[in-house]
C-alpha positions in Angstrom: -18.2 4.4 18.4 -14.1 3.5 19.0 -11.9 4.5 16.2 -9.6 1.6 14.3 -5.9 2.9 14.4 -3.0 1.4 13.0 -1.4 1.2 9.3 1.5 2.9 8.2 2.1 1.8 4.1 4.7 2.6 2.4 5.0 2.5 -1.7 8.9 3.5 -3.5 10.1 2.7 -6.3 13.3 2.5 -8.1 14.5 1.5 -11.6 12.2 -1.0 -12.2 11.8 -2.5 -8.8 9.0 -1.5 -6.5 8.0 -2.4 -3.3 5.5 -2.2 -0.9 6.2 -2.4 3.1 3.3 -1.8 5.8 3.5 -2.6 9.4 2.0 -5.1 11.5 -0.4 -3.0 14.0 -3.9 -2.8 14.3 -5.1 -0.6 18.3 -9.2 -0.1 18.8 -8.7 3.2 20.6 -6.0 3.2 22.8 -5.8 -0.1 22.4 -3.7 -2.5 20.9 -5.7 -6.0 19.8 -2.9 -7.4 16.9 0.6 -6.8 16.3 1.2 -8.9 13.3 -1.6 -7.6 11.6 -0.7 -8.8 7.3 -1.5 -5.1 5.0 1.0 -5.9 2.3 0.2 -8.9 -0.4 0.9 -10.4 -3.9 -1.8 -10.2 -6.5 -1.8 -10.3 -10.3 -0.3 -14.0 -9.6 3.4 -12.2 -8.6 3.2 -9.6 -10.9 1.4 -6.9 -9.0 1.9 -5.6 -4.9 -0.8 -4.1 -2.6 -1.6 -2.7 0.7 -3.9 -1.1 2.3 -4.7 1.1 5.0 -8.2 1.6 6.7 -10.8 -1.1 7.8 -9.4 -4.7 7.4 -12.6 -6.9 6.4 -12.9 -3.3 3.6 -9.3 -3.8 1.8 -9.9 -7.6 1.2 -13.2 -7.1 -0.2 -11.0 -4.4 -1.9 -7.9 -7.1 -3.3 -10.2 -9.2 -3.8 -12.0 -6.8 -6.4 -8.5 -4.9 -7.7 -8.1 -8.7 -9.0 -11.1 -9.4 -10.5 -10.6 -5.9 -12.3 -6.4 -7.0 -13.0 -7.8 -10.0 -14.5 -10.4 -8.8 -16.9 -7.7 -6.0 -18.3 -5.0 -8.4 -19.5 -2.7 -7.8 -16.7 -2.7 -3.9 -16.7 -2.6 -2.1 -13.5 -3.4 1.6 -14.2 -7.1 -0.2 -16.5 -7.4 -1.9 -13.4 -6.9 1.1 -11.0 -9.2 3.4 -13.2 -12.0 0.0 -13.2 -11.4 -1.0 -9.3 -12.4 3.3 -8.4 -15.2 3.9 -10.5 -17.5 1.1 -9.0 -16.5 1.7 -6.0 -17.4 5.8 -6.3 -20.5 4.2 -8.2 -21.6 0.6 -6.2 -24.3 1.5 -3.6 -22.0 -1.3 -1.2 -18.4 -0.4 -2.2 -19.0 3.0 -2.0 -19.3 2.2 1.9 -16.3 0.5 2.3 -13.8 2.5 4.0 -9.8 1.9 3.1 -7.6 3.1 1.0 -4.8 1.1 -2.0 -2.1 1.5 -3.0 -1.5 -1.2 -5.5 2.1 -1.2 -7.6 3.8 -3.2 -10.9 7.3 -2.6 -11.5 6.5 0.5 -13.7 3.5 2.2 -12.4 2.8 2.9 -8.9 -1.0 4.7 -7.7 -3.0 5.4 -5.2 -6.8 4.3 -5.7 -9.5 5.5 -3.3 -13.2 5.4 -3.2 -13.9 8.7 -4.0 -12.8 7.8 -7.5 -9.5 9.3 -6.9 -6.5 7.3 -8.6 -3.0 9.0 -7.8 0.5 8.0 -9.2 3.2 10.2 -7.0 5.2 12.7 -8.7 8.0 11.0 -6.7 8.0 7.5 -7.0 7.2 7.0 -3.3 4.3 7.6 -1.6 3.0 6.4 2.2 -1.1 5.4 3.5 -2.1 5.9 7.2 -0.9 6.7 10.8 2.1 7.3 9.8 2.5 7.1 6.4 3.8 11.4 6.7 6.4 10.1 8.3 7.6 6.8 6.8 7.3 8.8 3.4 8.9 11.4 4.9 12.6 9.7 5.5 12.3 7.1 2.4 12.0 10.3 0.5 15.1 11.4 2.6 17.0 8.5 1.8 15.8 7.6 -2.1 17.8 11.6 -2.2 20.8 10.9 -0.4 21.6 7.3 -0.3 21.9 4.1 -3.0 20.7 1.6 -0.9 18.8 -0.9 -2.2 15.2 0.1 -1.8 14.4 -3.6 0.5 16.5 -1.7 3.2 14.8 2.5 2.1 11.3 0.8 3.2 13.2 -1.0 6.6 14.8 2.1 7.2 11.7 4.1 6.7 9.1 2.4 8.7 11.6 2.1 11.6 11.2 5.7 11.6 7.4 5.9 11.2 7.2 3.0 13.2 9.8 5.4 16.3 7.3 8.3 15.7 4.2 6.9 15.6 1.7 5.3 18.4 -0.1 3.1 16.1 3.2 2.2 13.9 5.7 -0.8 14.7 8.1 -2.6 14.1 6.6 -6.0 12.5 6.8 -5.4 8.6 6.2 -6.4 6.0 8.4 -6.0 2.2 6.8 -7.8 -0.7 8.6 -6.2 -4.3 8.1 -7.1 -7.5 10.9 -5.8 -10.8 11.2 -6.4 -14.7 12.7 -9.8 -14.2 9.8 -11.6 -12.0 7.4 -10.4 -14.7 8.9 -10.9 -17.0 9.5 -15.0 -15.7 
C-alpha cells in the first residue's frame, strides 16, 4: 500500500503569543493529490491553535476529541492534552489513529501523540511532519538571531522547509493566539 506524506507543521511561542503554521500539500506516493489542505485551525473558542501531521481523517477525529477534552477541563490546555493522550492510548478505536497533534495557547505549546506522550519542548519551538525538522532548524536560528515577529519567523521557516522537503509546499496557513485574544 502507498504511504501518504506531505505535512510540515511548525509551532513557536514568543512572549505571550503563539503561532502554528502548516503547509497545504498532501502526497500519495510520488503524486501530489492536494496542495491547499488546511492542517492548522483554531479550537476552544479561538483560544487554542492546533496543527496535525498524519492521516487527515484521523486528525479531524483528534481535533474533535481534543475540543471535547478542552471543554471538560475548563479550558485547561494541559489537562485536555493529558486526557486526550490517555484516551488515545487506551481506546481500542483511537489507538489505531495515525497522527500527531501540536496544540497551543498563549502559555503552553504541546506535542500530543497516540502512544501517550504530552511533550512541552525545552525551547518554545517544535516542528513535526516530513519537513518539520527543516522548519524547526530554520525557526530556531531565526528566533535566536532576529527580533522578527513570530508570524514572520514562521513564514520564513516554512518557506525554507518548502525549498528542501519535496513533501512541503508554499501554501501556508498561519494561525496565532495571544494573551490579549484569550482575555476577550
